[in-house]
N, CA, C and O atoms as a GROMACS GRO file, in nm:
protein
  392
    1UNK      N    1   2.882  -3.312  -0.021
    1UNK     CA    2   2.807  -3.221  -0.072
    1UNK      C    3   2.806  -3.233  -0.233
    1UNK      O    4   2.913  -3.237  -0.295
    2UNK      N    5   2.683  -3.240  -0.295
    2UNK     CA    6   2.705  -3.273  -0.424
    2UNK      C    7   2.718  -3.163  -0.528
    2UNK      O    8   2.628  -3.078  -0.535
    3UNK      N    9   2.812  -3.159  -0.600
    3UNK     CA   10   2.848  -3.058  -0.701
    3UNK      C   11   2.755  -3.073  -0.811
    3UNK      O   12   2.714  -3.181  -0.855
    4UNK      N   13   2.717  -2.929  -0.860
    4UNK     CA   14   2.618  -2.906  -0.972
    4UNK      C   15   2.702  -2.914  -1.105
    4UNK      O   16   2.800  -2.842  -1.124
    5UNK      N   17   2.657  -3.004  -1.194
    5UNK     CA   18   2.728  -3.001  -1.310
    5UNK      C   19   2.689  -2.898  -1.390
    5UNK      O   20   2.600  -2.824  -1.349
    6UNK      N   21   2.746  -2.877  -1.506
    6UNK     CA   22   2.729  -2.762  -1.594
    6UNK      C   23   2.599  -2.793  -1.672
    6UNK      O   24   2.513  -2.710  -1.701
    7UNK      N   25   2.598  -2.931  -1.705
    7UNK     CA   26   2.467  -2.972  -1.794
    7UNK      C   27   2.325  -2.939  -1.697
    7UNK      O   28   2.217  -2.898  -1.740
    8UNK      N   29   2.360  -2.970  -1.551
    8UNK     CA   30   2.229  -2.921  -1.457
    8UNK      C   31   2.224  -2.802  -1.442
    8UNK      O   32   2.116  -2.765  -1.394
    9UNK      N   33   2.302  -2.714  -1.466
    9UNK     CA   34   2.291  -2.566  -1.464
    9UNK      C   35   2.194  -2.519  -1.572
    9UNK      O   36   2.089  -2.456  -1.566
   10UNK      N   37   2.274  -2.581  -1.689
   10UNK     CA   38   2.214  -2.544  -1.823
   10UNK      C   39   2.033  -2.552  -1.825
   10UNK      O   40   1.938  -2.475  -1.841
   11UNK      N   41   2.059  -2.700  -1.798
   11UNK     CA   42   1.886  -2.737  -1.779
   11UNK      C   43   1.806  -2.666  -1.673
   11UNK      O   44   1.683  -2.670  -1.684
   12UNK      N   45   1.848  -2.613  -1.591
   12UNK     CA   46   1.769  -2.531  -1.497
   12UNK      C   47   1.748  -2.388  -1.521
   12UNK      O   48   1.644  -2.330  -1.491
   13UNK      N   49   1.855  -2.329  -1.578
   13UNK     CA   50   1.832  -2.211  -1.677
   13UNK      C   51   1.725  -2.237  -1.776
   13UNK      O   52   1.611  -2.194  -1.760
   14UNK      N   53   1.756  -2.297  -1.860
   14UNK     CA   54   1.645  -2.319  -1.974
   14UNK      C   55   1.472  -2.353  -1.923
   14UNK      O   56   1.374  -2.310  -1.984
   15UNK      N   57   1.466  -2.442  -1.792
   15UNK     CA   58   1.376  -2.462  -1.739
   15UNK      C   59   1.312  -2.312  -1.680
   15UNK      O   60   1.192  -2.283  -1.684
   16UNK      N   61   1.398  -2.243  -1.636
   16UNK     CA   62   1.364  -2.083  -1.571
   16UNK      C   63   1.327  -2.018  -1.676
   16UNK      O   64   1.224  -1.950  -1.676
   17UNK      N   65   1.414  -2.029  -1.795
   17UNK     CA   66   1.351  -1.906  -1.919
   17UNK      C   67   1.211  -1.973  -1.990
   17UNK      O   68   1.160  -1.914  -2.085
   18UNK      N   69   1.150  -2.100  -1.936
   18UNK     CA   70   1.021  -2.133  -1.989
   18UNK      C   71   0.911  -2.118  -1.895
   18UNK      O   72   0.794  -2.154  -1.914
   19UNK      N   73   0.961  -2.060  -1.790
   19UNK     CA   74   0.876  -2.043  -1.678
   19UNK      C   75   0.763  -1.919  -1.702
   19UNK      O   76   0.647  -1.936  -1.666
   20UNK      N   77   0.804  -1.800  -1.762
   20UNK     CA   78   0.713  -1.699  -1.776
   20UNK      C   79   0.593  -1.743  -1.893
   20UNK      O   80   0.490  -1.676  -1.889
   21UNK      N   81   0.600  -1.841  -1.987
   21UNK     CA   82   0.536  -1.880  -2.085
   21UNK      C   83   0.454  -2.007  -2.018
   21UNK      O   84   0.339  -2.031  -2.052
   22UNK      N   85   0.505  -2.063  -1.948
   22UNK     CA   86   0.418  -2.167  -1.882
   22UNK      C   87   0.323  -2.102  -1.762
   22UNK      O   88   0.220  -2.163  -1.733
   23UNK      N   89   0.357  -1.976  -1.692
   23UNK     CA   90   0.247  -1.915  -1.615
   23UNK      C   91   0.149  -1.851  -1.685
   23UNK      O   92   0.035  -1.841  -1.638
   24UNK      N   93   0.193  -1.789  -1.836
   24UNK     CA   94   0.091  -1.727  -1.904
   24UNK      C   95  -0.001  -1.821  -1.978
   24UNK      O   96  -0.117  -1.785  -1.998
   25UNK      N   97   0.051  -1.962  -2.030
   25UNK     CA   98  -0.030  -2.034  -2.057
   25UNK      C   99  -0.172  -2.095  -1.980
   25UNK      O  100  -0.280  -2.129  -2.027
   26UNK      N  101  -0.102  -2.092  -1.803
   26UNK     CA  102  -0.197  -2.100  -1.735
   26UNK      C  103  -0.241  -1.972  -1.648
   26UNK      O  104  -0.203  -1.968  -1.531
   27UNK      N  105  -0.310  -1.879  -1.692
   27UNK     CA  106  -0.288  -1.758  -1.622
   27UNK      C  107  -0.419  -1.775  -1.533
   27UNK      O  108  -0.412  -1.706  -1.431
   28UNK      N  109  -0.530  -1.845  -1.546
   28UNK     CA  110  -0.632  -1.854  -1.451
   28UNK      C  111  -0.575  -1.898  -1.323
   28UNK      O  112  -0.589  -1.834  -1.219
   29UNK      N  113  -0.493  -2.034  -1.334
   29UNK     CA  114  -0.437  -2.089  -1.211
   29UNK      C  115  -0.322  -2.015  -1.138
   29UNK      O  116  -0.302  -2.030  -1.017
   30UNK      N  117  -0.245  -1.932  -1.220
   30UNK     CA  118  -0.175  -1.843  -1.188
   30UNK      C  119  -0.221  -1.775  -1.103
   30UNK      O  120  -0.176  -1.777  -0.988
   31UNK      N  121  -0.342  -1.684  -1.147
   31UNK     CA  122  -0.404  -1.593  -1.066
   31UNK      C  123  -0.440  -1.624  -0.917
   31UNK      O  124  -0.427  -1.555  -0.815
   32UNK      N  125  -0.496  -1.762  -0.938
   32UNK     CA  126  -0.547  -1.807  -0.810
   32UNK      C  127  -0.447  -1.867  -0.688
   32UNK      O  128  -0.477  -1.890  -0.571
   33UNK      N  129  -0.320  -1.884  -0.756
   33UNK     CA  130  -0.198  -1.911  -0.672
   33UNK      C  131  -0.176  -1.802  -0.624
   33UNK      O  132  -0.183  -1.786  -0.502
   34UNK      N  133  -0.146  -1.703  -0.707
   34UNK     CA  134  -0.104  -1.584  -0.641
   34UNK      C  135  -0.181  -1.525  -0.547
   34UNK      O  136  -0.129  -1.480  -0.444
   35UNK      N  137  -0.307  -1.518  -0.569
   35UNK     CA  138  -0.417  -1.470  -0.452
   35UNK      C  139  -0.397  -1.544  -0.366
   35UNK      O  140  -0.417  -1.480  -0.263
   36UNK      N  141  -0.362  -1.671  -0.336
   36UNK     CA  142  -0.389  -1.758  -0.194
   36UNK      C  143  -0.273  -1.720  -0.157
   36UNK      O  144  -0.282  -1.704  -0.036
   37UNK      N  145  -0.131  -1.689  -0.202
   37UNK     CA  146  -0.022  -1.673  -0.189
   37UNK      C  147  -0.009  -1.514  -0.102
   37UNK      O  148   0.051  -1.503   0.005
   38UNK      N  149  -0.053  -1.439  -0.149
   38UNK     CA  150  -0.101  -1.288  -0.096
   38UNK      C  151  -0.187  -1.304   0.034
   38UNK      O  152  -0.164  -1.235   0.133
   39UNK      N  153  -0.286  -1.395   0.031
   39UNK     CA  154  -0.366  -1.397   0.156
   39UNK      C  155  -0.283  -1.494   0.283
   39UNK      O  156  -0.303  -1.490   0.404
   40UNK      N  157  -0.204  -1.564   0.220
   40UNK     CA  158  -0.128  -1.619   0.327
   40UNK      C  159  -0.027  -1.547   0.400
   40UNK      O  160  -0.009  -1.537   0.521
   41UNK      N  161   0.042  -1.494   0.291
   41UNK     CA  162   0.137  -1.370   0.353
   41UNK      C  163   0.057  -1.281   0.429
   41UNK      O  164   0.085  -1.286   0.549
   42UNK      N  165  -0.040  -1.195   0.398
   42UNK     CA  166  -0.113  -1.106   0.444
   42UNK      C  167  -0.167  -1.183   0.612
   42UNK      O  168  -0.151  -1.123   0.718
   43UNK      N  169  -0.220  -1.301   0.602
   43UNK     CA  170  -0.233  -1.376   0.710
   43UNK      C  171  -0.126  -1.384   0.835
   43UNK      O  172  -0.150  -1.366   0.954
   44UNK      N  173   0.001  -1.415   0.772
   44UNK     CA  174   0.084  -1.410   0.878
   44UNK      C  175   0.173  -1.295   0.935
   44UNK      O  176   0.257  -1.300   1.026
   45UNK      N  177   0.124  -1.171   0.841
   45UNK     CA  178   0.176  -1.030   0.852
   45UNK      C  179   0.090  -0.998   0.959
   45UNK      O  180   0.140  -0.942   1.056
   46UNK      N  181  -0.044  -1.026   0.955
   46UNK     CA  182  -0.142  -0.979   1.062
   46UNK      C  183  -0.164  -1.032   1.176
   46UNK      O  184  -0.223  -0.974   1.267
   47UNK      N  185  -0.110  -1.172   1.180
   47UNK     CA  186  -0.083  -1.260   1.311
   47UNK      C  187   0.025  -1.196   1.373
   47UNK      O  188   0.016  -1.163   1.491
   48UNK      N  189   0.130  -1.172   1.306
   48UNK     CA  190   0.228  -1.138   1.383
   48UNK      C  191   0.249  -1.021   1.435
   48UNK      O  192   0.339  -1.014   1.518
   49UNK      N  193   0.165  -0.883   1.397
   49UNK     CA  194   0.147  -0.772   1.414
   49UNK      C  195   0.032  -0.767   1.501
   49UNK      O  196   0.051  -0.694   1.598
   50UNK      N  197  -0.086  -0.824   1.498
   50UNK     CA  198  -0.189  -0.804   1.592
   50UNK      C  199  -0.203  -0.887   1.700
   50UNK      O  200  -0.258  -0.848   1.804
   51UNK      N  201  -0.156  -0.999   1.684
   51UNK     CA  202  -0.189  -1.104   1.794
   51UNK      C  203  -0.084  -1.123   1.867
   51UNK      O  204  -0.108  -1.156   1.983
   52UNK      N  205   0.084  -1.108   1.823
   52UNK     CA  206   0.181  -1.114   1.873
   52UNK      C  207   0.235  -0.993   1.952
   52UNK      O  208   0.330  -0.996   2.029
   53UNK      N  209   0.162  -0.889   1.921
   53UNK     CA  210   0.203  -0.744   1.966
   53UNK      C  211   0.126  -0.728   2.135
   53UNK      O  212   0.013  -0.749   2.178
   54UNK      N  213   0.256  -0.681   2.195
   54UNK     CA  214   0.237  -0.696   2.346
   54UNK      C  215   0.156  -0.560   2.377
   54UNK      O  216   0.182  -0.451   2.327
   55UNK      N  217   0.052  -0.586   2.469
   55UNK     CA  218  -0.040  -0.475   2.506
   55UNK      C  219   0.034  -0.356   2.552
   55UNK      O  220   0.137  -0.371   2.616
   56UNK      N  221  -0.022  -0.214   2.517
   56UNK     CA  222   0.072  -0.117   2.572
   56UNK      C  223   0.080  -0.124   2.724
   56UNK      O  224   0.020  -0.207   2.792
   57UNK      N  225   0.177  -0.011   2.779
   57UNK     CA  226   0.174  -0.005   2.910
   57UNK      C  227   0.077   0.106   3.004
   57UNK      O  228   0.108   0.213   3.057
   58UNK      N  229  -0.047   0.035   3.000
   58UNK     CA  230  -0.117   0.125   3.050
   58UNK      C  231  -0.231   0.196   2.969
   58UNK      O  232  -0.219   0.204   2.846
   59UNK      N  233  -0.326   0.241   3.023
   59UNK     CA  234  -0.448   0.349   2.934
   59UNK      C  235  -0.365   0.457   2.893
   59UNK      O  236  -0.261   0.488   2.951
   60UNK      N  237  -0.413   0.513   2.792
   60UNK     CA  238  -0.374   0.637   2.704
   60UNK      C  239  -0.417   0.721   2.816
   60UNK      O  240  -0.528   0.700   2.866
   61UNK      N  241  -0.326   0.831   2.868
   61UNK     CA  242  -0.391   0.946   2.954
   61UNK      C  243  -0.448   1.054   2.862
   61UNK      O  244  -0.435   1.073   2.741
   62UNK      N  245  -0.531   1.134   2.983
   62UNK     CA  246  -0.580   1.260   2.902
   62UNK      C  247  -0.508   1.355   2.818
   62UNK      O  248  -0.551   1.413   2.718
   63UNK      N  249  -0.379   1.364   2.878
   63UNK     CA  250  -0.289   1.464   2.817
   63UNK      C  251  -0.262   1.451   2.676
   63UNK      O  252  -0.237   1.550   2.606
   64UNK      N  253  -0.267   1.320   2.625
   64UNK     CA  254  -0.249   1.281   2.476
   64UNK      C  255  -0.333   1.298   2.389
   64UNK      O  256  -0.302   1.313   2.271
   65UNK      N  257  -0.472   1.299   2.437
   65UNK     CA  258  -0.553   1.335   2.362
   65UNK      C  259  -0.675   1.458   2.382
   65UNK      O  260  -0.793   1.456   2.348
   66UNK      N  261  -0.592   1.569   2.452
   66UNK     CA  262  -0.636   1.702   2.424
   66UNK      C  263  -0.666   1.758   2.343
   66UNK      O  264  -0.590   1.752   2.247
   67UNK      N  265  -0.776   1.835   2.329
   67UNK     CA  266  -0.820   1.917   2.196
   67UNK      C  267  -0.739   2.058   2.187
   67UNK      O  268  -0.730   2.123   2.291
   68UNK      N  269  -0.692   2.096   2.093
   68UNK     CA  270  -0.584   2.187   2.087
   68UNK      C  271  -0.677   2.319   2.002
   68UNK      O  272  -0.690   2.328   1.880
   69UNK      N  273  -0.728   2.404   2.098
   69UNK     CA  274  -0.821   2.477   2.024
   69UNK      C  275  -0.742   2.575   1.899
   69UNK      O  276  -0.794   2.595   1.789
   70UNK      N  277  -0.586   2.638   1.947
   70UNK     CA  278  -0.570   2.723   1.890
   70UNK      C  279  -0.499   2.648   1.751
   70UNK      O  280  -0.494   2.713   1.646
   71UNK      N  281  -0.456   2.540   1.756
   71UNK     CA  282  -0.427   2.435   1.638
   71UNK      C  283  -0.554   2.455   1.535
   71UNK      O  284  -0.548   2.498   1.419
   72UNK      N  285  -0.673   2.413   1.610
   72UNK     CA  286  -0.780   2.407   1.518
   72UNK      C  287  -0.831   2.525   1.457
   72UNK      O  288  -0.882   2.527   1.345
   73UNK      N  289  -0.814   2.635   1.539
   73UNK     CA  290  -0.841   2.773   1.480
   73UNK      C  291  -0.756   2.828   1.374
   73UNK      O  292  -0.791   2.906   1.286
   74UNK      N  293  -0.618   2.768   1.396
   74UNK     CA  294  -0.532   2.796   1.263
   74UNK      C  295  -0.537   2.709   1.126
   74UNK      O  296  -0.482   2.731   1.019
   75UNK      N  297  -0.610   2.620   1.159
   75UNK     CA  298  -0.661   2.511   1.029
   75UNK      C  299  -0.768   2.568   0.986
   75UNK      O  300  -0.772   2.575   0.863
   76UNK      N  301  -0.888   2.628   1.061
   76UNK     CA  302  -0.996   2.645   1.030
   76UNK      C  303  -0.956   2.804   0.930
   76UNK      O  304  -0.981   2.816   0.811
   77UNK      N  305  -0.900   2.894   1.004
   77UNK     CA  306  -0.846   3.002   0.896
   77UNK      C  307  -0.801   2.974   0.767
   77UNK      O  308  -0.846   3.030   0.667
   78UNK      N  309  -0.705   2.882   0.767
   78UNK     CA  310  -0.635   2.831   0.655
   78UNK      C  311  -0.755   2.787   0.557
   78UNK      O  312  -0.763   2.837   0.445
   79UNK      N  313  -0.860   2.679   0.609
   79UNK     CA  314  -0.962   2.625   0.490
   79UNK      C  315  -1.043   2.742   0.459
   79UNK      O  316  -1.110   2.738   0.356
   80UNK      N  317  -1.047   2.869   0.549
   80UNK     CA  318  -1.143   2.972   0.476
   80UNK      C  319  -1.058   3.039   0.366
   80UNK      O  320  -1.107   3.064   0.255
   81UNK      N  321  -0.956   3.062   0.390
   81UNK     CA  322  -0.856   3.138   0.281
   81UNK      C  323  -0.870   3.053   0.159
   81UNK      O  324  -0.897   3.112   0.054
   82UNK      N  325  -0.855   2.928   0.157
   82UNK     CA  326  -0.844   2.835   0.060
   82UNK      C  327  -0.993   2.814  -0.021
   82UNK      O  328  -1.012   2.781  -0.139
   83UNK      N  329  -1.083   2.843   0.077
   83UNK     CA  330  -1.236   2.838   0.023
   83UNK      C  331  -1.265   2.996  -0.063
   83UNK      O  332  -1.327   3.012  -0.168
   84UNK      N  333  -1.212   3.080   0.006
   84UNK     CA  334  -1.248   3.213  -0.063
   84UNK      C  335  -1.165   3.226  -0.191
   84UNK      O  336  -1.203   3.302  -0.279
   85UNK      N  337  -1.044   3.147  -0.205
   85UNK     CA  338  -0.987   3.166  -0.360
   85UNK      C  339  -1.033   3.063  -0.419
   85UNK      O  340  -0.976   3.048  -0.527
   86UNK      N  341  -1.113   2.982  -0.398
   86UNK     CA  342  -1.201   2.855  -0.483
   86UNK      C  343  -1.297   2.971  -0.557
   86UNK      O  344  -1.301   2.994  -0.678
   87UNK      N  345  -1.367   3.035  -0.457
   87UNK     CA  346  -1.501   3.132  -0.498
   87UNK      C  347  -1.445   3.254  -0.591
   87UNK      O  348  -1.509   3.295  -0.688
   88UNK      N  349  -1.329   3.303  -0.554
   88UNK     CA  350  -1.296   3.373  -0.639
   88UNK      C  351  -1.267   3.347  -0.773
   88UNK      O  352  -1.281   3.438  -0.855
   89UNK      N  353  -1.221   3.218  -0.812
   89UNK     CA  354  -1.184   3.153  -0.942
   89UNK      C  355  -1.316   3.111  -0.997
   89UNK      O  356  -1.331   3.116  -1.120
   90UNK      N  357  -1.402   3.074  -0.928
   90UNK     CA  358  -1.550   3.047  -0.984
   90UNK      C  359  -1.636   3.209  -1.024
   90UNK      O  360  -1.730   3.214  -1.104
   91UNK      N  361  -1.588   3.319  -0.958
   91UNK     CA  362  -1.654   3.410  -1.027
   91UNK      C  363  -1.575   3.463  -1.140
   91UNK      O  364  -1.636   3.513  -1.235
   92UNK      N  365  -1.464   3.458  -1.140
   92UNK     CA  366  -1.392   3.498  -1.264
   92UNK      C  367  -1.438   3.486  -1.370
   92UNK      O  368  -1.470   3.368  -1.382
   93UNK      N  369  -1.469   3.560  -1.487
   93UNK     CA  370  -1.496   3.522  -1.637
   93UNK      C  371  -1.364   3.503  -1.719
   93UNK      O  372  -1.275   3.588  -1.722
   94UNK      N  373  -1.360   3.419  -1.765
   94UNK     CA  374  -1.262   3.346  -1.858
   94UNK      C  375  -1.279   3.380  -2.002
   94UNK      O  376  -1.396   3.392  -2.037
   95UNK      N  377  -1.185   3.399  -2.095
   95UNK     CA  378  -1.242   3.412  -2.265
   95UNK      C  379  -1.244   3.300  -2.297
   95UNK      O  380  -1.167   3.225  -2.238
   96UNK      N  381  -1.324   3.250  -2.393
   96UNK     CA  382  -1.374   3.156  -2.457
   96UNK      C  383  -1.258   3.139  -2.577
   96UNK      O  384  -1.226   3.223  -2.661
   97UNK      N  385  -1.200   2.989  -2.553
   97UNK     CA  386  -1.093   2.982  -2.633
   97UNK      C  387  -1.128   2.933  -2.762
   97UNK      O  388  -1.043   2.913  -2.849
   98UNK      N  389  -1.256   2.911  -2.781
   98UNK     CA  390  -1.304   2.840  -2.920
   98UNK      C  391  -1.406   2.939  -2.978
   98UNK      O  392  -1.462   2.914  -3.085
   0.00000   0.00000   0.00000
């Protein structure tokens, strides 16, 4: 195994410190390289989760997609209360601060 000398380590650190300046000098190329890198990573993630994903065990039953009328009515009542409070705020006259 090769040992890293102190001189090599200092050279690597100085090159690493120069990296932001180099990237800023070549901003257009940095943008395109970052875009391509993001597209590749996104493609890999998409491939992993959509193509490698195993199909579910059978079709979805009707029980899981039933419409719940009681829940719908509760939500509808809440929306009506909110709408009434918005209308009340609209009708109220405020003093002109100017």
